N, C-alpha and C positions, 0 to 999 in steps of 0.2 A: 215624528220623533221616535215612535215605536218601530217604524220601518227601518230607520237609520240604525237603531240599536241592534235590530235583528240582523242587518247586513254586517255590522261589526262582529257580532258573535259568529256569524257564518264564516267570515274571513278568518277569524281566529281559529275556528275549528278546522278549516281547510289547512291552515299553516301547521297546526299541530299534527294533522294527519300526514302531511308531507314530511315533517321533521321527524316523526316517530320512527319510520323505518330506518332513516339515516342514523338516528341515535342508537336504535337497537343493533344496527349493523356494526357500528363502531364499538358498542358495548360488548358484543359477542365476539369481537375480533380476537384471534383469527378463527374463521369458520371452516377452514380446510388446511391441509398441509401447506407449508410455506416453501417456496423455491428460493434458494440462495445461489445466484449465479456467480461463478468464479472465473476470471479471465485467464487462468493458467491451468496447466494440466494436472491430473491427479498425481499426487506424490510431490508436488511443489510445496514450498513453504506456505504460500497463501492458502492452498488447498487444505493443508494440515490445520491451519488456524481456523478456517471455515468449518471444518468437521468438528473440531473440539468445541468451538463456540456455539455452532449450530445445534449440537446435541443438547447442551445445557439450556440453550434458549428455548428449544422445543419442549423440553421438560417443564420449563416454567410457564410457557404459553399454552400447554395442553394440546399442541399439534406438532407433528414432526417437521423438522427443517431438512429439506432435501437439497443436497449440494449438486449443482448442475455445472459441470466444467465446460466452458466454451473458450478453449484456448485458441490462440492465433492472432496474427496481425497486430501485435502489440496492444492487446486488450480490445481492439476495435470490434471483433466478432461478438464478444460478450456485451459490449456497450449497445450494439444494434439490437440484441435480444432484450435488454433492459428497456430500451426506448419504446419497444413494441408492447410492453407489458402494461396492464391497467394499474393506475395509481391507487391501489386498494390495500397495500401492505402485504399482499400475498406473494409478491416478488421482491426480493432484496438483492443487493449487489455488494459483495465483498470484494473490494479492489484496493489498489495501491497508488502510489505516486506515478506509476507508469501511465495510467489513463487520465489522471486528473492534474498532474503537475508537469510531466515531461512531454506527453504526446502533443499538446497544443503548440509546442515549440519545435518538436522534432518531426512532425508529420505534416506534409503539405496537404492542403484542402481537407482538413479534418471535418468530418461530417457530424460533429456534435459539439455542444458547448458544455464544458465541465462544471460550470456554475448554474446555468439556466435549466439544463436538462435533467437535473437530479435534486433530490431532497436529502440533505445530509442528516444522518441519524446519530452516529457516534464514531469517533476514532477509537480503534481497538488497541493499537500499540505500534511497535516498530520492529522490523527485522534488521538487526545490526549488520553492517558490512565491514569487512576488514581488508586492508591492502596486504596481499600475500605474495611471497616469492618461493621459488624452489628451495627445498631444504639444504641443498648443496651449494646454494648461491653464496658468494662472499659478502653479500649485502646483509647487514644485521640491523639496520635502522632506516627510518625514512630519510635521514640526512645521508646515510651511506648510499641509498638508492639514487638520490639527487646527484651526488658526486660521481657515482659510477655512470649515470646516464650522460652527464656532461662530458665525461672523459671518453665515452664510447657512443657518440651520436648515431642514431639510427639502428643501434644494435639491440635495443630492448623493445620487445613486442609485448602487447598486453591483450588479454581476452575481453571481448565485449558481448556477452550473451543477453544482456538486458540494459534498460535505460540507465539504471543506477550505476552499473559498472562503467558504462560509456561516459556518462557525465562526470563521474568521479575521476576517471582516468584522464579525461580531457582537461578537467579543471587542474589536476596535478601537473599536466604538461604545460598548461598556460601559466600557472603560478611559478613554476620552476624554470620556464623558458628552455625546456629540454626537447630533444628530438626523439620521441618514442612513438611507436607505430601500433595502431589498433588492428586487431584481427577479429572479425565478426564470428560469433558462434551461435548455434541454434539452441543450445541448452547449457545450463550451468554444470551438470555432471561432466560433460565432455570437456568444457573449458578447464575444470579442475584436474581432470585426468591429464590433459596436455601440459598443465603447469607442473604437475608431478614428474612428467616425462621431459620437462624443459623444452617443449615445443614452443611455449611462450614463457617469458621471463617474469611476468607479473600479472596479477589478476585481483581485481577488487571483488571479493567473493562474499555472498551472503552466508550468515552463520547457519541458516536452515539447511543448505546443501553442503557447506564446507566446515561447519563447526567441529564435527568429529575428527576430520583430518587435521584441523588446526590444533585441537587439543591433544591429539595423538602424536603431534610433531611430524606428520607426513609432509606438511608444508609450513612455512614460517610466516607468522603474522608480524607485520611491521607497525601497523597502526590501524585504528578504527576510524570510520569516516565521520561519525557524530562527534561534535565538539565536547559533549558531556561524557564521552567514553561509553563503555558497555560493561554491564554487570556480568555478562557471559564470558568476557575476556578481561578480567580485572587487572591483569599484569601488562596489558597492551595499551600504550598511550594513544590518545587521539592524534590524528594526523595534524590537527590544528595546533598542537604544541610546537611543531616544527614549521608549519606553514600557517601563519596567522590568518584567520578568517576562513579557513577550510572547515566546512560544516555541512555535511550532506546526510539527510535522514531518509530512509526508506520506510514510509509510514503505511499503515493499513487501516482501512475504515469501512463502514457499512453505510450504504445509501439506499434510497428507494426512488422510483420514478418521480419526476416533477409532478406536483399537484397532489401528492399523498396527504390525506387529512391530518391536521396537527394532532388530533386526539390519538391517532394510530402512531404517529411519529413519537409522541411523548411516551406512549406506553412501551414502545420498542426500546426507547432510550432508557427508561426506568428499569426494564428487565435486563438489558445489557449491562447496566451498572452493577446489578446483583451478580450476573454471570461472571463478569471480569473481576469482581471482588472475591470470588470463590477460590480458595487456596488450591483446591484440586485442579482447577482449570489453569491457574498460574503455573503450577508445577508441571502440568502436561505440556504447556507451551514453552516453558523454560528448557525442556528436553530438546526441542528443535531450535533453540537459540532465540526464540521470540520473547520480546519484553513488553508486558502489558502496560499500557500508558493511555488510559481512556480520557476523553474529554467529558466534562460533566453534563453539558447540555447540547442539543442540536445546534443552537446558535453559536456556541463556542467552536464546535467542529466546523461550521460554515465559515467562520472567520479564519480558522486555521487553514482550510482548503484554499481560500482566496489568497492568503499570505504565501502559502507554498507555491501556488501557481506563479505568482510574481517572482518569487525567489528563484525557482527553477528557470524561469525565463532569463533572469540575470545571469545565471550560471551558463546556460546554453549560449547566450549572446557573447559573453566575455571570452569564452573558449572558442568562439567562432565555429560551432558545430552546425553543419548544414542540414536543413530539413530534407527528408527523403520522400 
């Protein structure tokens, strides 16, 4: 009996010895600077959000958050870097619907699973997009654009520098049964420049890169892509008011590699809630057209990501956009 009790005590001591380092490691998190990987170039909307949020998050965690831009291949280069990282909370991934909603439907032989390969932490918010035309265009509303496109089949071209612009434009084409032509672009600034020069006649532009031009009247906004509208363009109606059911949101959120301990995930979520509630951060992000819209829990964000994946699949399929 005494020998059995001694064995139980020994086992308990061993378990405590093993658990103690894990507990201490999680309790002292983060123990080093955090790397936040961003799938777009410096100067992009997502990069600006990452730097603003990362700075405040680092202040709260007591370790700097270093933004690591891994642009290219529709976010796939950045994803590859995240998948190689240890699931210890020292590497985070600030990304958008490009990697987690659109790529699974637009990219052939995708080498990652947007659900299984990541641990959701929190949605940060959204970057509104607006349907814009050249300021000298006779088109003054979404309905005007539809009527003009039907009267001039094949004469309207649109810029597509990202997945949101592509899917939104193709959804518009599908719902209106019009003949409009897509023109691929490598960057949003060039697409906006060509819209101003009338090399393309329409462009679904993000407010991060196009907000100042829209507000200055350099290009004309006809409608915003989100059904709920945008506080950044309060006088511009949702496209969905003219085309029932049109609702496309470019969301932004933070993930960690799959297998990141729940204690670390919850700590990050708690600190991000405080960061995103900071009025200074909200004002800073509003300048670039970003709207703070956080999820409350990691579980809520996980559900949102899964729902958006299916929704974007529906959009891509109904518009018959081929995977590349």
